[in-house]
C-alpha positions as a printed NumPy array, in Angstrom:
array([[  5.624,  -3.198,  14.452],
       [  3.864,  -1.195,  11.389],
       [  5.523,   1.762,   9.679],
       [  2.789,   4.363,   8.432],
       [  3.239,   5.435,   4.783],
       [  0.215,   7.876,   4.066],
       [ -2.243,   6.809,   1.307],
       [ -2.061,  10.436,  -0.625],
       [ -4.944,   9.777,  -2.585],
       [ -7.267,  10.048,   0.568],
       [ -6.113,  13.942,   0.787],
       [ -3.411,  15.259,  -1.098],
       [ -3.337,  18.863,   0.296],
       [ -0.071,  20.098,   0.773],
       [ -0.343,  21.196,   4.414],
       [ -1.247,  17.567,   5.387],
       [  1.761,  15.965,   3.385],
       [  3.974,  18.444,   5.086],
       [  2.924,  17.656,   8.361],
       [  2.932,  14.233,   8.054],
       [  6.436,  14.552,   6.458],
       [  7.978,  16.616,   9.459],
       [  6.488,  13.608,  11.841],
       [  8.756,  11.319,   9.781],
       [  5.997,   9.304,   7.906],
       [  6.301,   7.599,   4.744],
       [  3.998,   7.819,   1.793],
       [  1.938,   5.588,  -0.489],
       [  1.841,   7.308,  -4.14 ],
       [ -0.415,   6.34 ,  -6.786],
       [  0.237,   8.647,  -9.464],
       [  3.201,  10.666, -10.976],
       [  1.962,  13.914,  -9.624],
       [  2.093,  12.444,  -5.696],
       [  5.543,  11.161,  -6.084],
       [  6.74 ,  14.528,  -7.481],
       [  5.021,  16.441,  -4.284],
       [  6.472,  14.15 ,  -1.808],
       [ 10.176,  13.957,  -3.617],
       [ 10.468,  17.579,  -4.84 ],
       [  7.232,  19.775,  -3.566],
       [  7.571,  20.102,   0.078],
       [ 10.487,  22.554,   0.272],
       [ 14.283,  21.888,   0.603],
       [ 13.792,  20.687,   4.055],
       [ 11.   ,  18.211,   3.602],
       [ 11.359,  17.122,   0.203],
       [ 12.521,  13.306,   0.206],
       [ 15.227,  13.656,  -2.795],
       [ 17.407,  16.515,  -0.945],
       [ 17.2  ,  14.33 ,   2.214],
       [ 17.987,  10.792,   0.116],
       [ 15.022,   9.165,   1.737],
       [ 12.765,   8.596,  -1.337],
       [ 13.836,   5.023,  -2.047],
       [ 12.879,   3.666,   1.673],
       [ 10.06 ,   6.064,   2.632],
       [  7.743,   5.902,  -0.712],
       [  5.765,   3.033,  -2.334],
       [  4.457,   3.715,  -5.814],
       [  1.233,   1.404,  -4.76 ],
       [ -0.511,   1.47 ,  -8.137],
       [ -0.746,  -2.113,  -9.765],
       [ -1.26 ,  -0.775, -13.32 ],
       [  1.031,   2.393, -14.424],
       [  2.27 ,   3.831, -17.377],
       [  5.685,   2.538, -18.403],
       [  7.119,   6.294, -18.682],
       [  5.623,   6.685, -15.057],
       [  7.502,   4.078, -13.729],
       [ 10.594,   5.231, -15.539],
       [ 10.116,   8.547, -14.033],
       [  9.694,   7.108, -10.283],
       [ 12.787,   5.084, -10.731],
       [ 14.966,   7.924, -12.067],
       [ 13.568,   9.81 ,  -9.087],
       [ 14.724,   7.185,  -6.816],
       [ 11.558,   5.408,  -6.057],
       [ 12.041,   1.94 ,  -6.779],
       [  9.479,   0.119,  -4.722],
       [  6.474,  -0.609,  -6.44 ],
       [  3.657,  -3.278,  -6.76 ],
       [  2.179,  -5.501,  -9.44 ],
       [ -0.869,  -7.655,  -9.725],
       [ -0.648,  -9.264, -13.254],
       [  1.634, -10.452, -16.138],
       [  1.487,  -7.398, -18.194],
       [  2.663,  -5.117, -15.468],
       [  5.456,  -7.424, -14.852],
       [  6.84 ,  -7.313, -18.39 ],
       [  6.637,  -3.423, -18.191],
       [  8.502,  -3.41 , -15.044],
       [ 11.049,  -5.77 , -16.798],
       [ 11.561,  -3.269, -19.388],
       [ 12.342,  -0.598, -16.86 ],
       [ 14.415,  -2.55 , -14.571],
       [ 16.888,  -3.566, -17.327],
       [ 17.748,  -0.226, -17.946],
       [ 18.559,   0.678, -14.518],
       [ 21.913,   0.545, -12.812],
       [ 22.654,  -2.286, -10.463],
       [ 22.218,  -0.308,  -7.437],
       [ 18.526,   1.296,  -8.41 ],
       [ 16.929,  -1.949,  -9.166],
       [ 13.326,  -2.175,  -8.561],
       [ 11.783,  -3.887,  -5.665],
       [  8.524,  -5.244,  -6.009],
       [  5.461,  -6.259,  -4.171],
       [  2.846,  -8.76 ,  -5.206],
       [ -0.683,  -7.162,  -4.47 ],
       [ -3.009,  -9.914,  -3.843],
       [ -6.889,  -9.873,  -3.23 ],
       [ -8.584,  -9.98 ,   0.073],
       [-11.922, -10.61 ,   1.308],
       [-13.087,  -7.08 ,   1.756],
       [-17.001,  -7.58 ,   0.945],
       [-17.647,  -5.827,   4.59 ],
       [-15.624,  -3.005,   3.916],
       [-17.162,   0.464,   3.021],
       [-14.991,   0.579,  -0.213],
       [-13.938,  -2.826,  -1.742],
       [-10.597,  -2.601,  -3.883],
       [-10.436,  -6.435,  -4.716],
       [-12.946,  -6.114,  -7.69 ],
       [-10.21 ,  -4.123,  -9.43 ],
       [ -6.898,  -4.469,  -7.69 ],
       [ -5.019,  -7.693,  -6.776],
       [ -4.203, -11.44 ,  -8.009],
       [ -6.147, -14.22 ,  -6.36 ],
       [ -3.629, -16.165,  -3.981],
       [ -4.011, -19.339,  -6.324],
       [ -2.517, -17.595,  -8.93 ],
       [  0.196, -15.822,  -7.273],
       [  2.825, -18.523,  -7.725],
       [  2.681, -18.441, -11.381],
       [  3.209, -14.76 , -11.388],
       [  6.238, -15.211,  -8.949],
       [  7.543, -17.697, -11.464],
       [  7.488, -15.1  , -14.367],
       [  9.196, -12.516, -12.234],
       [ 12.081, -14.69 , -11.599],
       [ 12.321, -15.666, -15.182],
       [ 12.445, -11.808, -15.868],
       [ 15.121, -11.494, -13.316],
       [ 12.971,  -9.222, -10.941],
       [ 13.413,  -8.738,  -7.055],
       [ 10.23 ,  -9.565,  -5.56 ],
       [ 10.792,  -8.414,  -1.976],
       [  7.304,  -9.178,  -0.612],
       [  3.358,  -8.939,  -0.628],
       [  0.87 ,  -5.985,  -0.635],
       [ -3.002,  -6.362,   0.127],
       [ -5.818,  -4.053,   1.138],
       [ -8.832,  -5.248,   3.053],
       [-10.878,  -1.991,   1.72 ],
       [-11.505,   1.234,   2.849],
       [-13.274,   1.487,   6.039],
       [-12.96 ,  -2.265,   7.034],
       [-16.074,  -3.959,   8.729],
       [-14.328,  -7.14 ,   9.676],
       [-10.909,  -7.098,  11.53 ],
       [-10.363, -10.906,  10.586],
       [ -9.718, -10.056,   6.975],
       [ -6.412,  -8.94 ,   7.87 ],
       [ -5.801, -12.596,   9.668],
       [ -6.787, -13.932,   6.316],
       [ -4.562, -11.874,   3.974],
       [ -1.745, -12.625,   6.096],
       [ -2.214, -16.452,   5.816],
       [ -2.357, -15.957,   1.885],
       [  0.802, -13.702,   2.279],
       [  2.356, -16.458,   4.209],
       [  1.556, -19.046,   1.329],
       [  3.097, -16.582,  -1.408],
       [  6.217, -16.189,   0.737],
       [  6.766, -20.123,   1.143],
       [  5.968, -20.324,  -2.95 ],
       [  8.663, -17.964,  -3.649],
       [ 10.798, -19.97 ,  -1.518],
       [ 10.094, -23.033,  -3.361],
       [ 10.924, -21.152,  -6.502],
       [ 14.435, -20.457,  -5.116],
       [ 13.749, -16.939,  -5.3  ],
       [ 15.367, -14.342,  -2.919],
       [ 13.673, -14.368,   0.46 ],
       [ 11.029, -12.016,   0.83 ],
       [ 10.735, -10.061,   3.759],
       [  8.089,  -7.   ,   3.361],
       [  4.377,  -6.969,   3.775],
       [  2.275,  -4.115,   2.848],
       [ -0.991,  -4.472,   5.29 ],
       [ -2.616,  -1.569,   3.337],
       [ -5.234,   0.364,   5.097],
       [ -8.885,  -0.043,   6.094],
       [ -8.31 ,   1.774,   9.357],
       [-11.126,   4.032,  11.054],
       [-10.445,   7.735,  11.485],
       [-12.432,   7.913,  14.597],
       [-14.12 ,   5.201,  16.914],
       [-17.479,   6.927,  17.007],
       [-18.806,   5.087,  13.984],
       [-19.46 ,   8.144,  11.658],
       [-19.177,   5.924,   8.808],
       [-20.689,   3.04 ,   9.748],
       [-22.295,   2.05 ,  13.253],
       [-21.224,  -1.366,  13.403],
       [-17.447,  -0.985,  12.258],
       [-14.442,  -2.105,  14.347],
       [-12.809,   0.382,  16.328],
       [ -8.942,   0.754,  15.54 ],
       [ -8.004,  -0.754,  18.786],
       [-10.008,  -4.155,  17.64 ],
       [ -8.043,  -3.98 ,  14.346],
       [ -4.748,  -3.248,  15.748],
       [ -5.065,  -6.307,  18.106],
       [ -5.878,  -8.632,  15.422],
       [ -3.052,  -7.317,  13.125],
       [ -0.65 ,  -7.63 ,  16.122],
       [ -1.539, -11.541,  16.616],
       [ -1.49 , -12.022,  12.615],
       [  1.993, -10.814,  12.728],
       [  2.82 , -12.649,  15.255],
       [  1.327, -16.27 ,  13.459],
       [  2.921, -14.87 ,  10.267],
       [  6.377, -14.39 ,  11.465],
       [  6.239, -17.62 ,  13.164],
       [  5.344, -19.492,  10.082],
       [  7.677, -17.821,   7.473],
       [ 10.945, -16.863,   9.395],
       [ 11.443, -20.222,  11.482],
       [ 15.2  , -19.925,  11.255],
       [ 15.38 , -16.314,  12.149],
       [ 17.181, -15.549,   8.684],
       [ 14.556, -13.009,   7.647],
       [ 14.501,  -9.379,   8.765],
       [ 10.608,  -9.091,   8.397],
       [  9.442,  -5.362,   7.886],
       [  5.726,  -4.513,   7.696],
       [  4.22 ,  -1.211,   6.331],
       [  0.666,   0.068,   6.143],
       [ -1.057,   2.716,   3.868],
       [ -3.562,   4.73 ,   6.291],
       [ -5.678,   7.405,   4.915],
       [ -8.63 ,   8.124,   6.54 ],
       [ -7.128,   7.138,  10.063],
       [ -5.101,  10.417,   9.779],
       [ -7.412,  12.927,   8.063],
       [-11.004,  11.83 ,   8.141],
       [-11.617,  14.376,  11.215],
       [ -8.838,  16.94 ,  10.098],
       [-10.881,  18.857,   7.874],
       [-14.672,  20.134,   7.056],
       [-16.015,  21.118,   3.766],
       [-18.276,  23.81 ,   4.036],
       [-20.604,  24.39 ,   0.754],
       [-23.305,  27.104,  -0.253],
       [-26.349,  25.562,  -1.381],
       [-27.862,  27.964,  -4.3  ],
       [-30.593,  25.52 ,  -5.426],
       [-32.294,  22.597,  -4.986],
       [-35.133,  20.303,  -6.879],
       [-38.44 ,  19.471,  -5.126],
       [-41.624,  21.645,  -3.565],
       [-41.97 ,  23.267,  -0.384],
       [-41.417,  20.788,   2.634],
       [-39.848,  18.196,   0.631],
       [-36.273,  17.116,   1.039]])
């Protein structure tokens, strides 16, 4: 139901990236360097550009980008990216206007979520409140940009599975707003990450398990599809950006302590 796009910022070790590429995983890239690694830095057999899969298997999931980095991504064939503000739309439009018809940008509107119970919140710096979304969609339409869906992230280390349900409800509102504006029908939802890397409470004792989150997401997807795809005309696609889910227990850090403050017997 949901395709994984590994969040490289979690751990961009080339050994991990190569393994996930071998398994057919997509990638959430936030920087030019991450895009370079996935597209041309994994060797001839695994790099995405030689295989011609960079457009479909990478999302440039950074809402605030240098224009030259957007241009680099597009020239490399990575045309799916996100936005959460008006200024970013004008940067994206400037790049989009220079691209040939077959390489136009595909945009996802990043919205804020209720991530107060997560270990690391993102909505304090990323995302557009759902109430402001229709106005941004209108600007995107006026600029001739192709908005293909909605993106959200409930925060790293999700503490409340219901955050996904609320986010899907907000995404549905924006799908409906786009329809009312007469935009091309959106069909993609990026549900971000937040999934635990284990079910042993290693980062938070009351953290919901992955099966608990997965059950909530499955139901949210069913409710979402029933709401926005009543006539069956949309070919809906769902992707996610797991990070710690893949790698939190795959590595161990060893460090040598050569000094400390405090007297004998003190921590």
